[in-house]
C-alpha angles and dihedrals in degrees: 000000000000089000091054092049091049090050092051092049091049091050091051091049092051092047092050092049092049092049092052090048091051090048091053092050092048092048090048091052091049091049092051090046093050091046090051091051091050092051091050090051093050091048094053112120115224108210120203124254116210110252087231088065096044109097091196090066098045095110094044094054097038092100090053091054092047091051093050091050091051093051091049093048090051086059092240092126094046090055091053090044092056092053093045099049090052088067095052126095118248095266096054092039089056091052091060093043090058095041101061095171091068121084108193112226103167141349143182134188136207144106095313096151095044096240097114089251133126103261127176140210117202126193105206139173109228105214094192097053095029099229145101116263137184113220122193127202119203107208093198096053097028089228130140116214137180119235114241093011104054099014115038124226127214121199108224094176102080091121096052095093098228127105134194123176118248140021122286095271091056094044091049092052094045099045104030101036115018096038089047097050094120093051091047090053093050097045123354087187093071087071090069095056096075109024112217093214125050145164107217150138096262092195088068102030113103092216091071126075098189096179089060097041131078127252126201116249087227096071141042127250092236132085093040097158119114091026116164110225131184125195115238095178127011090190095061098027091244120169142174117206130203137200125204120236111210095193096065104013095244139124126233121207095222106161135039137172115192114176126175141168 
């Protein structure tokens, strides 16, 4: 009888030990799983949505839209468009002849997509949707794309300490067009003297004071040629610059200079 009782007690002890061991393994697996989920969440890239496409901001940007429409109806954009399209080659000129809703306001060309081709960025006013857009032409693929919509944009400057409302299309329209209405009325040609979009080696371009600007932690400060830059204030010589990522067909805003009084 004593032997049977001892056997039962030993069996219960072994069962209890095994259960605790299984519990530890299960808890360990759950901890690893939760940790993995947390890492995936922290690695998620939040791409920008143009403020023109954000319904939550419709009221806030309504004045911007109204101002753009007014400038277009006053024929200020068409005057700039005429001067701009004259500088394009036949292929790009034909694109704007067949896309009548686009009024070309600025452009730049260079190796934007890193394929040794002649790529373009176009800043256009879209009459139909009443907004500013950035169009990109990939010379290697012969494809036109819209920034933010077709090619996503990541803001790598969250640690730079400066903030301006709106995505680059909105800022461009507000600072380079709406705030310069008087100058455009007097002489639309002045607008061509200092193009508000460019593809350049910003380490050699005199418009950029790199030591005073802010670089993203996600990129190096080397290989700065063929950088796509968009003016965010012609008054203060403010720019945001982007680099194309071939692996996922996106742009990273990696450099900014935001000066003020």
